[in-house]
Steps between C-alpha positions, in 0.01 A plus 500: 500500500722755330552849641283681234211255558523523880515879499210526256288267699564695817399823322201336350361356822569811709340739252188286470446594864595853437249513213229417751610720786604828323189578293229325708591528869383849577169423323478171683518668840238758400252262352538203728601653831278800479758777551511838326729614226681731737542220760632257234738780377635550847542134556688444180717813549600392854567154354738652251684687780548155669609360165762778476634429845528130417675544166728781607624353829396141557558374144858630458592391854366148448666482162829531671410212739306252301496353142260641236310163497447507874363858494258414220369194676456674843335815343269271294389305808450817700284643223278187497446506875416873497243453227326232705437755767282711265231222502348577842591879492222750442588829689707790380750446789552127427532556133763762561705286737495197264589725198795636689624140582443396136708781374789389712526170307321523160668793325840378608462223236545752216836649584604148601428367160650795321813479718526132417467577122742779526763282669451225242548746214818642649640154561425411137251220606199679357547653151199722476311668793217613259418158366457351855313807635244487213375171651410698808281723284346194331413371848337831580284474194406135564385596847294797383328295220423220744365736762277681257317173444480419868381842615246513219343179610565484874545860606786695667511261790704253285803744474635396843468122429671528167782700652535238772531223248747694290725572791479140609629399152778757514615371852502145365710591196742681724618166641606375152868480422647854437824607341773407748632864536157600641521236773838621620524711813633848431834606621516674833326833466664832583423550872474873432159454330412866491825596344461220251162634399619853468791378276227399245425870450861578420470294184507733199155635407317247734310762699379679175392165337329401826307826518386455137370153556336601829290768318430258212365220726308751729302602191327160489344542843154593378497237226607222740242590763216659321518355141253220587258737654542761220420238234173431676430879529534537116262201459750249372335148484606304809598193302744714304668683783760241549565495127540873490730509800722236337545700179758681702677185583490361148670825391752435784563143368555624154757757621698248712503252208690749282682715755820305507538524126329827399587715793831355621694787342275775620650701784324484842417872474332461165291204636400696800402804298280284269341332791405836663362635174282184456385531861394864461313430179320203663348701793407791273311266268307348792409835639410665165294196358332313783366210294578134467656515158754773579578336833591182308723699268667670796571157646748426233718782628577283805775370290661835540383628841593179685679247294749732333567682834560177683720363225704822500559469876602137476737588214656770722537247783672240281736753339592710802420336835740238647347153564539551880283815482228367278272381781534833675417684181196286439390566858534874468314493159221286635467720821513835336371452150249209533390567862533827677460732203202293379350503852513888495342530161241239584366727773528794258326310223225387745431854602476602125291193418231589750478852343491368144639161386684647200699740721676201665662418167594852375641559844771238416669737252637682813743201502534406134596849363773568756640152440517571130694830558741330740549212250598750221750660744646143571504414128691824430758406767530149354563638152764740630675220682496283186648780292781545748588134496494494123735794483734332746510180289581708187784669684 
């Protein structure tokens, strides 16, 4: 199996599971386990805190000790075993404990896959990140479409069983032959782990770029956790909810399919500014026009709010972060942007949702607008640096 096909298959199988977990899991706990919106919000937020600890500390440490393939296999198996524990669970306390354990394993798979792809790109074994990553988005869509049929006929109880089956398939595929470089044990890590992590923040513009993507990803908190509930509140047909959710992912697929050719020459600052603009417009539309048609239109802006922002960060990593620091950068990104900031705004969004569902979405511009302003500052710094280099070449 060639490198592109292997990486694409890994993205596809993982994001099939993510397409079940991300949009449906909060609703599954509410409807099948009988907990309240605020209880589910707290469980998922604390799960994101555990996810941040895992990806910020455990993942970079283990990346210095074990091969990428080993980490993927162990994290996949741990995820499967944790999901099995949900079957007998019914109380708030047990659901919370299991969710905390799950988030120590499951979300680690995302930075592990992105780190593997980043290393392959840097070592010239994978030509295009976007073309492989788009298969992850396709997997997300396939899972959503499949689950729409199952939940429509069998109810929300089926969510857990489909997720278990999908994780089982991912674990099985993890034992197929991987690119040799991903099976190699890493070189001995720097024993001064804290110093090594701090050195990451000395890379030019890394703290600013990280802050921008933290705000960009945090702005998705309400959509990820309450989008499924909101669609039911605005009377979306249940059999279409999965289709509506996957409009966002189809837009994401289209973006990743053209990103390497159409946006390769855009600066990271320009990409981040466009992503923040699209994000702000998305939440304003949902707030101002709470109906199914406008929600569907707003879903297309996921190509900006998530896909373009994520692509911009990956572009920054490939261009500016040394290979030995990629795993640490992915861990920091996953912890701060995809976990802790989202956890904080999940609680904030849950509070707003109980007052008025629309408020949970307009509240997200508290992240997207500042991220746009910071992106414009970064873009200006990039342009100034480019001008200086051009003058130096002329001289």
